[in-house]
HTML snippet that shows the backbone in 3Dmol.js (N, CA, C, O; Angstrom):
<script src="https://3Dmol.org/build/3Dmol-min.js"></script>
<div id="view" style="width:600px;height:400px;position:relative"></div>
<script>
const pdb = `
ATOM      1  N   MET A   1      -4.650  77.560  57.142  1.00  0.00           N
ATOM      2  CA  MET A   1      -4.749  77.470  59.040  1.00  0.00           C
ATOM      3  C   MET A   1      -3.242  77.343  59.022  1.00  0.00           C
ATOM      4  O   MET A   1      -2.662  76.611  58.220  1.00  0.00           O
ATOM      5  N   SER A   2      -2.531  78.193  60.076  1.00  0.00           N
ATOM      6  CA  SER A   2      -1.311  77.946  60.658  1.00  0.00           C
ATOM      7  C   SER A   2      -1.384  77.446  62.092  1.00  0.00           C
ATOM      8  O   SER A   2      -2.185  77.886  62.916  1.00  0.00           O
ATOM      9  N   ASP A   3      -0.356  76.353  62.363  1.00  0.00           N
ATOM     10  CA  ASP A   3      -0.249  75.889  63.551  1.00  0.00           C
ATOM     11  C   ASP A   3       0.645  76.720  64.604  1.00  0.00           C
ATOM     12  O   ASP A   3       0.689  76.458  65.806  1.00  0.00           O
ATOM     13  N   GLY A   4       1.321  77.718  63.999  1.00  0.00           N
ATOM     14  CA  GLY A   4       1.864  78.681  65.065  1.00  0.00           C
ATOM     15  C   GLY A   4       3.497  78.157  64.795  1.00  0.00           C
ATOM     16  O   GLY A   4       4.430  78.851  65.199  1.00  0.00           O
ATOM     17  N   ASN A   5       3.730  76.854  64.066  1.00  0.00           N
ATOM     18  CA  ASN A   5       5.203  76.265  63.990  1.00  0.00           C
ATOM     19  C   ASN A   5       5.639  76.666  62.780  1.00  0.00           C
ATOM     20  O   ASN A   5       6.824  76.373  62.618  1.00  0.00           O
ATOM     21  N   GLU A   6       4.986  77.401  61.573  1.00  0.00           N
ATOM     22  CA  GLU A   6       5.618  77.571  60.217  1.00  0.00           C
ATOM     23  C   GLU A   6       6.713  78.770  60.607  1.00  0.00           C
ATOM     24  O   GLU A   6       6.629  79.627  61.488  1.00  0.00           O
ATOM     25  N   ARG A   7       7.594  78.563  59.797  1.00  0.00           N
ATOM     26  CA  ARG A   7       9.065  79.732  59.562  1.00  0.00           C
ATOM     27  C   ARG A   7       8.974  80.236  58.381  1.00  0.00           C
ATOM     28  O   ARG A   7       9.216  79.526  57.405  1.00  0.00           O
ATOM     29  N   ASN A   8       8.657  81.385  58.258  1.00  0.00           N
ATOM     30  CA  ASN A   8       8.939  82.064  56.776  1.00  0.00           C
ATOM     31  C   ASN A   8      10.897  82.150  56.872  1.00  0.00           C
ATOM     32  O   ASN A   8      11.447  83.034  57.529  1.00  0.00           O
ATOM     33  N   VAL A   9      11.346  81.540  56.434  1.00  0.00           N
ATOM     34  CA  VAL A   9      12.861  81.845  56.277  1.00  0.00           C
ATOM     35  C   VAL A   9      13.333  82.196  54.828  1.00  0.00           C
ATOM     36  O   VAL A   9      12.922  81.482  53.913  1.00  0.00           O
ATOM     37  N   GLN A  10      14.081  83.137  54.582  1.00  0.00           N
ATOM     38  CA  GLN A  10      14.580  84.047  53.533  1.00  0.00           C
ATOM     39  C   GLN A  10      16.241  83.543  53.606  1.00  0.00           C
ATOM     40  O   GLN A  10      16.929  83.620  54.624  1.00  0.00           O
ATOM     41  N   PHE A  11      16.596  83.135  52.584  1.00  0.00           N
ATOM     42  CA  PHE A  11      18.220  82.863  52.601  1.00  0.00           C
ATOM     43  C   PHE A  11      18.933  83.942  51.869  1.00  0.00           C
ATOM     44  O   PHE A  11      18.544  84.279  50.751  1.00  0.00           O
ATOM     45  N   GLU A  12      19.953  84.500  52.438  1.00  0.00           N
ATOM     46  CA  GLU A  12      20.899  85.327  51.650  1.00  0.00           C
ATOM     47  C   GLU A  12      21.757  85.179  51.585  1.00  0.00           C
ATOM     48  O   GLU A  12      22.254  84.960  52.690  1.00  0.00           O
ATOM     49  N   VAL A  13      22.729  85.135  50.446  1.00  0.00           N
ATOM     50  CA  VAL A  13      24.062  84.616  50.052  1.00  0.00           C
ATOM     51  C   VAL A  13      24.792  86.419  50.408  1.00  0.00           C
ATOM     52  O   VAL A  13      24.473  87.495  49.901  1.00  0.00           O
ATOM     53  N   VAL A  14      25.673  86.145  51.300  1.00  0.00           N
ATOM     54  CA  VAL A  14      26.478  87.039  51.647  1.00  0.00           C
ATOM     55  C   VAL A  14      27.721  87.358  50.826  1.00  0.00           C
ATOM     56  O   VAL A  14      28.012  88.457  50.353  1.00  0.00           O
ATOM     57  N   ASP A  15      28.514  86.043  50.720  1.00  0.00           N
ATOM     58  CA  ASP A  15      29.620  85.869  49.841  1.00  0.00           C
ATOM     59  C   ASP A  15      29.964  84.484  49.248  1.00  0.00           C
ATOM     60  O   ASP A  15      29.866  83.403  49.829  1.00  0.00           O
ATOM     61  N   SER A  16      30.344  84.691  48.106  1.00  0.00           N
ATOM     62  CA  SER A  16      30.593  82.994  47.692  1.00  0.00           C
ATOM     63  C   SER A  16      31.726  82.896  46.873  1.00  0.00           C
ATOM     64  O   SER A  16      32.367  83.804  46.344  1.00  0.00           O
ATOM     65  N   HIS A  17      31.901  81.623  46.832  1.00  0.00           N
ATOM     66  CA  HIS A  17      33.246  81.059  45.931  1.00  0.00           C
ATOM     67  C   HIS A  17      33.293  79.767  45.597  1.00  0.00           C
ATOM     68  O   HIS A  17      33.016  78.772  46.267  1.00  0.00           O
ATOM     69  N   ARG A  18      33.874  79.937  43.903  1.00  0.00           N
ATOM     70  CA  ARG A  18      33.174  78.612  43.163  1.00  0.00           C
ATOM     71  C   ARG A  18      34.672  77.958  42.725  1.00  0.00           C
ATOM     72  O   ARG A  18      35.723  78.552  42.967  1.00  0.00           O
ATOM     73  N   ILE A  19      34.629  76.972  42.213  1.00  0.00           N
ATOM     74  CA  ILE A  19      35.745  76.134  41.597  1.00  0.00           C
ATOM     75  C   ILE A  19      34.951  75.092  40.742  1.00  0.00           C
ATOM     76  O   ILE A  19      34.032  74.415  41.204  1.00  0.00           O
ATOM     77  N   GLN A  20      35.434  75.025  39.336  1.00  0.00           N
ATOM     78  CA  GLN A  20      34.867  74.305  38.450  1.00  0.00           C
ATOM     79  C   GLN A  20      35.639  72.884  38.308  1.00  0.00           C
ATOM     80  O   GLN A  20      36.857  72.895  38.486  1.00  0.00           O
ATOM     81  N   PHE A  21      35.088  71.845  38.044  1.00  0.00           N
ATOM     82  CA  PHE A  21      35.739  70.359  37.996  1.00  0.00           C
ATOM     83  C   PHE A  21      35.027  69.490  36.991  1.00  0.00           C
ATOM     84  O   PHE A  21      33.804  69.583  36.888  1.00  0.00           O
ATOM     85  N   GLY A  22      35.785  68.567  36.168  1.00  0.00           N
ATOM     86  CA  GLY A  22      35.057  67.880  35.791  1.00  0.00           C
ATOM     87  C   GLY A  22      34.460  68.699  34.039  1.00  0.00           C
ATOM     88  O   GLY A  22      35.201  69.491  33.458  1.00  0.00           O
ATOM     89  N   LYS A  23      33.323  68.377  33.569  1.00  0.00           N
ATOM     90  CA  LYS A  23      32.824  68.775  32.413  1.00  0.00           C
ATOM     91  C   LYS A  23      32.012  69.661  32.851  1.00  0.00           C
ATOM     92  O   LYS A  23      32.193  70.668  32.166  1.00  0.00           O
ATOM     93  N   ASN A  24      30.962  69.897  33.862  1.00  0.00           N
ATOM     94  CA  ASN A  24      29.883  70.587  34.077  1.00  0.00           C
ATOM     95  C   ASN A  24      29.840  70.679  35.433  1.00  0.00           C
ATOM     96  O   ASN A  24      28.773  71.078  35.899  1.00  0.00           O
ATOM     97  N   ASN A  25      31.146  70.288  36.555  1.00  0.00           N
ATOM     98  CA  ASN A  25      30.708  70.226  37.723  1.00  0.00           C
ATOM     99  C   ASN A  25      31.283  71.461  38.371  1.00  0.00           C
ATOM    100  O   ASN A  25      32.146  72.161  37.841  1.00  0.00           O
ATOM    101  N   PHE A  26      30.752  71.677  39.543  1.00  0.00           N
ATOM    102  CA  PHE A  26      31.373  72.901  40.572  1.00  0.00           C
ATOM    103  C   PHE A  26      31.082  72.512  42.011  1.00  0.00           C
ATOM    104  O   PHE A  26      30.100  71.833  42.311  1.00  0.00           O
ATOM    105  N   LEU A  27      32.202  73.083  43.126  1.00  0.00           N
ATOM    106  CA  LEU A  27      31.954  73.213  44.214  1.00  0.00           C
ATOM    107  C   LEU A  27      31.857  74.727  44.315  1.00  0.00           C
ATOM    108  O   LEU A  27      32.309  75.606  43.581  1.00  0.00           O
ATOM    109  N   GLU A  28      31.020  74.792  45.616  1.00  0.00           N
ATOM    110  CA  GLU A  28      30.830  76.028  46.181  1.00  0.00           C
ATOM    111  C   GLU A  28      30.864  76.252  47.580  1.00  0.00           C
ATOM    112  O   GLU A  28      30.217  75.528  48.337  1.00  0.00           O
ATOM    113  N   VAL A  29      31.880  77.621  48.178  1.00  0.00           N
ATOM    114  CA  VAL A  29      31.716  77.753  49.182  1.00  0.00           C
ATOM    115  C   VAL A  29      31.000  79.022  49.582  1.00  0.00           C
ATOM    116  O   VAL A  29      31.376  79.966  48.888  1.00  0.00           O
ATOM    117  N   ALA A  30      30.091  79.343  50.477  1.00  0.00           N
ATOM    118  CA  ALA A  30      29.536  80.366  50.751  1.00  0.00           C
ATOM    119  C   ALA A  30      28.879  80.723  52.145  1.00  0.00           C
ATOM    120  O   ALA A  30      28.393  79.978  52.996  1.00  0.00           O
ATOM    121  N   ARG A  31      29.032  82.225  52.108  1.00  0.00           N
ATOM    122  CA  ARG A  31      28.538  82.579  53.542  1.00  0.00           C
ATOM    123  C   ARG A  31      27.194  82.902  53.445  1.00  0.00           C
ATOM    124  O   ARG A  31      26.837  83.573  52.477  1.00  0.00           O
ATOM    125  N   LYS A  32      26.314  82.517  54.345  1.00  0.00           N
ATOM    126  CA  LYS A  32      24.867  82.714  53.822  1.00  0.00           C
ATOM    127  C   LYS A  32      24.009  82.819  55.336  1.00  0.00           C
ATOM    128  O   LYS A  32      24.142  82.244  56.416  1.00  0.00           O
ATOM    129  N   LYS A  33      23.161  83.758  54.866  1.00  0.00           N
ATOM    130  CA  LYS A  33      22.159  84.225  56.068  1.00  0.00           C
ATOM    131  C   LYS A  33      20.815  83.608  55.910  1.00  0.00           C
ATOM    132  O   LYS A  33      20.216  83.452  54.846  1.00  0.00           O
ATOM    133  N   ALA A  34      20.326  83.204  57.371  1.00  0.00           N
ATOM    134  CA  ALA A  34      18.971  82.505  57.080  1.00  0.00           C
ATOM    135  C   ALA A  34      18.342  83.690  57.848  1.00  0.00           C
ATOM    136  O   ALA A  34      18.918  84.009  58.888  1.00  0.00           O
ATOM    137  N   VAL A  35      17.272  84.368  57.495  1.00  0.00           N
ATOM    138  CA  VAL A  35      16.674  85.526  57.998  1.00  0.00           C
ATOM    139  C   VAL A  35      15.229  85.214  58.000  1.00  0.00           C
ATOM    140  O   VAL A  35      14.500  85.055  57.020  1.00  0.00           O
ATOM    141  N   SER A  36      14.926  85.149  59.278  1.00  0.00           N
ATOM    142  CA  SER A  36      13.092  84.967  59.924  1.00  0.00           C
ATOM    143  C   SER A  36      12.538  86.153  61.093  1.00  0.00           C
ATOM    144  O   SER A  36      12.975  87.048  61.816  1.00  0.00           O
ATOM    145  N   ASP A  37      11.841  85.778  60.887  1.00  0.00           N
ATOM    146  CA  ASP A  37      10.931  86.990  62.045  1.00  0.00           C
ATOM    147  C   ASP A  37      11.636  86.604  63.648  1.00  0.00           C
ATOM    148  O   ASP A  37      11.705  87.462  64.529  1.00  0.00           O
ATOM    149  N   SER A  38      12.129  85.182  63.836  1.00  0.00           N
ATOM    150  CA  SER A  38      12.856  85.033  64.870  1.00  0.00           C
ATOM    151  C   SER A  38      14.253  85.394  65.465  1.00  0.00           C
ATOM    152  O   SER A  38      14.818  85.327  66.556  1.00  0.00           O
ATOM    153  N   GLY A  39      14.575  85.895  63.937  1.00  0.00           N
ATOM    154  CA  GLY A  39      16.281  86.915  64.095  1.00  0.00           C
ATOM    155  C   GLY A  39      16.810  86.088  62.618  1.00  0.00           C
ATOM    156  O   GLY A  39      16.178  85.346  61.866  1.00  0.00           O
ATOM    157  N   THR A  40      18.261  86.572  62.573  1.00  0.00           N
ATOM    158  CA  THR A  40      19.104  86.264  61.523  1.00  0.00           C
ATOM    159  C   THR A  40      20.147  85.216  62.227  1.00  0.00           C
ATOM    160  O   THR A  40      20.416  85.183  63.427  1.00  0.00           O
ATOM    161  N   THR A  41      20.629  84.436  61.282  1.00  0.00           N
ATOM    162  CA  THR A  41      21.499  83.428  61.596  1.00  0.00           C
ATOM    163  C   THR A  41      22.609  83.292  60.498  1.00  0.00           C
ATOM    164  O   THR A  41      22.125  82.904  59.434  1.00  0.00           O
ATOM    165  N   GLU A  42      23.854  83.487  60.460  1.00  0.00           N
ATOM    166  CA  GLU A  42      24.981  83.239  59.405  1.00  0.00           C
ATOM    167  C   GLU A  42      25.610  81.906  59.523  1.00  0.00           C
ATOM    168  O   GLU A  42      25.962  81.461  60.616  1.00  0.00           O
ATOM    169  N   PHE A  43      25.737  81.348  58.556  1.00  0.00           N
ATOM    170  CA  PHE A  43      26.320  79.788  58.249  1.00  0.00           C
ATOM    171  C   PHE A  43      27.027  79.855  57.213  1.00  0.00           C
ATOM    172  O   PHE A  43      26.817  80.644  56.292  1.00  0.00           O
ATOM    173  N   ILE A  44      28.031  78.947  57.267  1.00  0.00           N
ATOM    174  CA  ILE A  44      28.876  78.518  55.949  1.00  0.00           C
ATOM    175  C   ILE A  44      28.273  77.456  55.491  1.00  0.00           C
ATOM    176  O   ILE A  44      27.819  76.609  56.260  1.00  0.00           O
ATOM    177  N   SER A  45      28.149  77.313  53.606  1.00  0.00           N
ATOM    178  CA  SER A  45      27.401  76.514  53.056  1.00  0.00           C
ATOM    179  C   SER A  45      28.526  75.838  51.925  1.00  0.00           C
ATOM    180  O   SER A  45      29.285  76.587  51.309  1.00  0.00           O
ATOM    181  N   LEU A  46      28.543  74.594  51.757  1.00  0.00           N
ATOM    182  CA  LEU A  46      29.648  74.003  51.311  1.00  0.00           C
ATOM    183  C   LEU A  46      28.558  72.940  50.022  1.00  0.00           C
ATOM    184  O   LEU A  46      27.971  71.938  50.432  1.00  0.00           O
ATOM    185  N   SER A  47      28.473  73.314  48.755  1.00  0.00           N
ATOM    186  CA  SER A  47      27.587  72.604  48.178  1.00  0.00           C
ATOM    187  C   SER A  47      28.390  71.950  46.744  1.00  0.00           C
ATOM    188  O   SER A  47      29.427  72.459  46.319  1.00  0.00           O
ATOM    189  N   ARG A  48      27.834  70.936  46.193  1.00  0.00           N
ATOM    190  CA  ARG A  48      28.139  70.808  44.811  1.00  0.00           C
ATOM    191  C   ARG A  48      27.052  70.499  43.993  1.00  0.00           C
ATOM    192  O   ARG A  48      26.035  69.892  44.328  1.00  0.00           O
ATOM    193  N   GLY A  49      27.414  71.086  42.591  1.00  0.00           N
ATOM    194  CA  GLY A  49      26.319  71.002  41.590  1.00  0.00           C
ATOM    195  C   GLY A  49      26.747  71.056  40.145  1.00  0.00           C
ATOM    196  O   GLY A  49      27.884  70.618  39.973  1.00  0.00           O
ATOM    197  N   TYR A  50      26.226  71.414  39.234  1.00  0.00           N
ATOM    198  CA  TYR A  50      26.294  70.948  37.806  1.00  0.00           C
ATOM    199  C   TYR A  50      25.676  72.057  36.971  1.00  0.00           C
ATOM    200  O   TYR A  50      24.759  72.741  37.426  1.00  0.00           O
ATOM    201  N   THR A  51      26.161  72.237  35.779  1.00  0.00           N
ATOM    202  CA  THR A  51      25.483  73.209  34.883  1.00  0.00           C
ATOM    203  C   THR A  51      25.318  72.558  34.191  1.00  0.00           C
ATOM    204  O   THR A  51      26.045  71.599  33.930  1.00  0.00           O
ATOM    205  N   MET A  52      23.957  72.959  33.473  1.00  0.00           N
ATOM    206  CA  MET A  52      23.123  72.168  32.720  1.00  0.00           C
ATOM    207  C   MET A  52      23.458  72.800  31.026  1.00  0.00           C
ATOM    208  O   MET A  52      23.933  73.915  30.810  1.00  0.00           O
ATOM    209  N   LYS A  53      23.098  71.835  30.000  1.00  0.00           N
ATOM    210  CA  LYS A  53      23.498  72.256  28.659  1.00  0.00           C
ATOM    211  C   LYS A  53      22.600  73.754  28.554  1.00  0.00           C
ATOM    212  O   LYS A  53      23.075  74.536  27.731  1.00  0.00           O
ATOM    213  N   ASP A  54      21.540  74.168  29.185  1.00  0.00           N
ATOM    214  CA  ASP A  54      20.842  75.227  28.891  1.00  0.00           C
ATOM    215  C   ASP A  54      21.716  76.527  29.640  1.00  0.00           C
ATOM    216  O   ASP A  54      21.443  77.705  29.408  1.00  0.00           O
ATOM    217  N   GLY A  55      22.615  76.169  30.408  1.00  0.00           N
ATOM    218  CA  GLY A  55      23.329  77.115  31.047  1.00  0.00           C
ATOM    219  C   GLY A  55      22.651  77.281  32.666  1.00  0.00           C
ATOM    220  O   GLY A  55      23.240  78.026  33.450  1.00  0.00           O
ATOM    221  N   SER A  56      21.752  76.759  32.986  1.00  0.00           N
ATOM    222  CA  SER A  56      21.132  76.919  34.326  1.00  0.00           C
ATOM    223  C   SER A  56      21.925  75.999  35.174  1.00  0.00           C
ATOM    224  O   SER A  56      22.511  75.120  34.543  1.00  0.00           O
ATOM    225  N   GLU A  57      22.097  76.002  36.623  1.00  0.00           N
ATOM    226  CA  GLU A  57      22.847  75.234  37.395  1.00  0.00           C
ATOM    227  C   GLU A  57      21.668  74.690  38.401  1.00  0.00           C
ATOM    228  O   GLU A  57      20.593  75.249  38.618  1.00  0.00           O
ATOM    229  N   ARG A  58      22.146  73.456  38.957  1.00  0.00           N
ATOM    230  CA  ARG A  58      21.503  72.591  39.465  1.00  0.00           C
ATOM    231  C   ARG A  58      22.612  72.531  41.043  1.00  0.00           C
ATOM    232  O   ARG A  58      23.825  72.712  40.933  1.00  0.00           O
ATOM    233  N   TYR A  59      22.088  72.313  42.133  1.00  0.00           N
ATOM    234  CA  TYR A  59      22.599  71.864  43.195  1.00  0.00           C
ATOM    235  C   TYR A  59      22.234  70.256  43.582  1.00  0.00           C
ATOM    236  O   TYR A  59      21.058  70.021  43.858  1.00  0.00           O
ATOM    237  N   LYS A  60      23.270  69.072  43.612  1.00  0.00           N
ATOM    238  CA  LYS A  60      23.342  68.191  44.100  1.00  0.00           C
ATOM    239  C   LYS A  60      22.944  67.513  45.287  1.00  0.00           C
ATOM    240  O   LYS A  60      22.093  66.642  45.471  1.00  0.00           O
ATOM    241  N   SER A  61      24.097  68.357  46.405  1.00  0.00           N
ATOM    242  CA  SER A  61      24.365  68.156  47.570  1.00  0.00           C
ATOM    243  C   SER A  61      24.747  69.571  48.581  1.00  0.00           C
ATOM    244  O   SER A  61      25.511  70.392  48.073  1.00  0.00           O
ATOM    245  N   SER A  62      24.435  69.734  49.414  1.00  0.00           N
ATOM    246  CA  SER A  62      25.106  70.605  50.434  1.00  0.00           C
ATOM    247  C   SER A  62      25.081  70.624  51.777  1.00  0.00           C
ATOM    248  O   SER A  62      24.109  70.231  52.422  1.00  0.00           O
ATOM    249  N   ILE A  63      26.162  71.088  52.300  1.00  0.00           N
ATOM    250  CA  ILE A  63      26.103  70.842  54.146  1.00  0.00           C
ATOM    251  C   ILE A  63      26.271  72.432  54.598  1.00  0.00           C
ATOM    252  O   ILE A  63      27.095  73.223  54.141  1.00  0.00           O
ATOM    253  N   SER A  64      25.586  72.606  55.295  1.00  0.00           N
ATOM    254  CA  SER A  64      25.568  73.745  56.441  1.00  0.00           C
ATOM    255  C   SER A  64      26.740  73.420  57.541  1.00  0.00           C
ATOM    256  O   SER A  64      26.927  72.371  58.156  1.00  0.00           O
ATOM    257  N   ILE A  65      27.400  74.533  57.587  1.00  0.00           N
ATOM    258  CA  ILE A  65      28.313  74.500  58.589  1.00  0.00           C
ATOM    259  C   ILE A  65      28.174  75.686  59.819  1.00  0.00           C
ATOM    260  O   ILE A  65      28.228  76.836  59.385  1.00  0.00           O
ATOM    261  N   PRO A  66      28.014  75.558  61.201  1.00  0.00           N
ATOM    262  CA  PRO A  66      27.706  76.675  61.928  1.00  0.00           C
ATOM    263  C   PRO A  66      29.077  77.716  61.773  1.00  0.00           C
ATOM    264  O   PRO A  66      30.138  77.181  61.455  1.00  0.00           O
ATOM    265  N   ASP A  67      29.054  78.763  61.934  1.00  0.00           N
ATOM    266  CA  ASP A  67      29.652  79.955  61.456  1.00  0.00           C
ATOM    267  C   ASP A  67      30.410  80.220  62.832  1.00  0.00           C
ATOM    268  O   ASP A  67      30.286  81.345  63.316  1.00  0.00           O
ATOM    269  N   GLU A  68      31.232  79.219  63.541  1.00  0.00           N
ATOM    270  CA  GLU A  68      32.200  79.484  64.903  1.00  0.00           C
ATOM    271  C   GLU A  68      33.254  78.891  64.024  1.00  0.00           C
ATOM    272  O   GLU A  68      33.408  78.078  63.112  1.00  0.00           O
ATOM    273  N   PRO A  69      34.241  80.190  65.200  1.00  0.00           N
ATOM    274  CA  PRO A  69      35.749  80.023  64.624  1.00  0.00           C
ATOM    275  C   PRO A  69      36.279  78.593  64.690  1.00  0.00           C
ATOM    276  O   PRO A  69      37.006  78.143  63.804  1.00  0.00           O
ATOM    277  N   ASP A  70      35.873  77.837  65.835  1.00  0.00           N
ATOM    278  CA  ASP A  70      36.552  76.872  66.002  1.00  0.00           C
ATOM    279  C   ASP A  70      36.435  75.628  65.119  1.00  0.00           C
ATOM    280  O   ASP A  70      37.399  74.867  65.039  1.00  0.00           O
ATOM    281  N   ILE A  71      35.103  75.341  64.337  1.00  0.00           N
ATOM    282  CA  ILE A  71      34.708  74.713  63.585  1.00  0.00           C
ATOM    283  C   ILE A  71      35.519  75.125  62.106  1.00  0.00           C
ATOM    284  O   ILE A  71      36.059  74.340  61.326  1.00  0.00           O
ATOM    285  N   ARG A  72      35.436  76.301  62.021  1.00  0.00           N
ATOM    286  CA  ARG A  72      36.142  76.725  60.683  1.00  0.00           C
ATOM    287  C   ARG A  72      37.822  76.572  60.668  1.00  0.00           C
ATOM    288  O   ARG A  72      38.462  76.447  59.623  1.00  0.00           O
ATOM    289  N   LYS A  73      38.393  76.602  61.955  1.00  0.00           N
ATOM    290  CA  LYS A  73      39.584  76.443  61.913  1.00  0.00           C
ATOM    291  C   LYS A  73      40.041  74.688  62.112  1.00  0.00           C
ATOM    292  O   LYS A  73      41.090  74.143  61.769  1.00  0.00           O
ATOM    293  N   PHE A  74      39.148  74.248  62.610  1.00  0.00           N
ATOM    294  CA  PHE A  74      39.182  72.386  62.441  1.00  0.00           C
ATOM    295  C   PHE A  74      39.099  72.124  60.981  1.00  0.00           C
ATOM    296  O   PHE A  74      39.931  71.369  60.476  1.00  0.00           O
ATOM    297  N   LEU A  75      38.288  72.607  60.345  1.00  0.00           N
ATOM    298  CA  LEU A  75      37.875  72.510  58.927  1.00  0.00           C
ATOM    299  C   LEU A  75      39.227  72.634  57.961  1.00  0.00           C
ATOM    300  O   LEU A  75      39.566  71.861  57.064  1.00  0.00           O
ATOM    301  N   ALA A  76      39.684  73.462  58.275  1.00  0.00           N
ATOM    302  CA  ALA A  76      40.915  74.536  57.377  1.00  0.00           C
ATOM    303  C   ALA A  76      41.985  73.578  57.699  1.00  0.00           C
ATOM    304  O   ALA A  76      42.663  73.144  56.768  1.00  0.00           O
ATOM    305  N   GLU A  77      42.190  73.243  58.754  1.00  0.00           N
ATOM    306  CA  GLU A  77      43.390  72.261  59.360  1.00  0.00           C
ATOM    307  C   GLU A  77      43.219  71.095  58.855  1.00  0.00           C
ATOM    308  O   GLU A  77      44.095  70.753  58.061  1.00  0.00           O
ATOM    309  N   HIS A  78      42.270  70.269  59.074  1.00  0.00           N
ATOM    310  CA  HIS A  78      42.264  69.088  58.500  1.00  0.00           C
ATOM    311  C   HIS A  78      41.853  68.799  57.054  1.00  0.00           C
ATOM    312  O   HIS A  78      41.885  67.674  56.555  1.00  0.00           O
ATOM    313  N   ILE A  79      41.427  70.020  56.367  1.00  0.00           N
ATOM    314  CA  ILE A  79      41.207  69.728  54.657  1.00  0.00           C
ATOM    315  C   ILE A  79      42.824  69.835  54.257  1.00  0.00           C
ATOM    316  O   ILE A  79      43.295  69.072  53.413  1.00  0.00           O
ATOM    317  N   GLN A  80      43.537  70.720  54.850  1.00  0.00           N
ATOM    318  CA  GLN A  80      45.022  70.836  54.411  1.00  0.00           C
ATOM    319  C   GLN A  80      45.833  69.403  54.440  1.00  0.00           C
ATOM    320  O   GLN A  80      46.558  68.919  53.572  1.00  0.00           O
ATOM    321  N   GLY A  81      45.462  68.886  55.742  1.00  0.00           N
ATOM    322  CA  GLY A  81      46.015  67.707  55.814  1.00  0.00           C
ATOM    323  C   GLY A  81      45.882  66.574  55.352  1.00  0.00           C
ATOM    324  O   GLY A  81      46.739  65.715  55.556  1.00  0.00           O
ATOM    325  N   ILE A  82      44.491  66.277  54.448  1.00  0.00           N
ATOM    326  CA  ILE A  82      44.347  65.006  54.150  1.00  0.00           C
ATOM    327  C   ILE A  82      44.956  64.524  52.811  1.00  0.00           C
ATOM    328  O   ILE A  82      44.855  63.344  52.475  1.00  0.00           O
TER     329      ILE A  82
END
`;
const viewer = $3Dmol.createViewer("view");
viewer.addModel(pdb, "pdb");
viewer.setStyle({}, {cartoon: {color: "spectrum"}});
viewer.zoomTo();
viewer.render();
</script>
């Protein structure tokens, strides 16, 4: 029985870039879409993960950033300056 608050959200990767570091770790920056009955929202995802011995990948942590020009500019400027 549904209470009307359930959301069926599908996530789509629009574009992604990854860099390996350490033995089996990676960082990934991706543009993603969250698609639901109520609409589509694009966002930027920063994720850290690792590759297992069998070649499968696992994600340890992730942060979603609104796809807003001021926020992207802020991050780009301050990451370069740190």
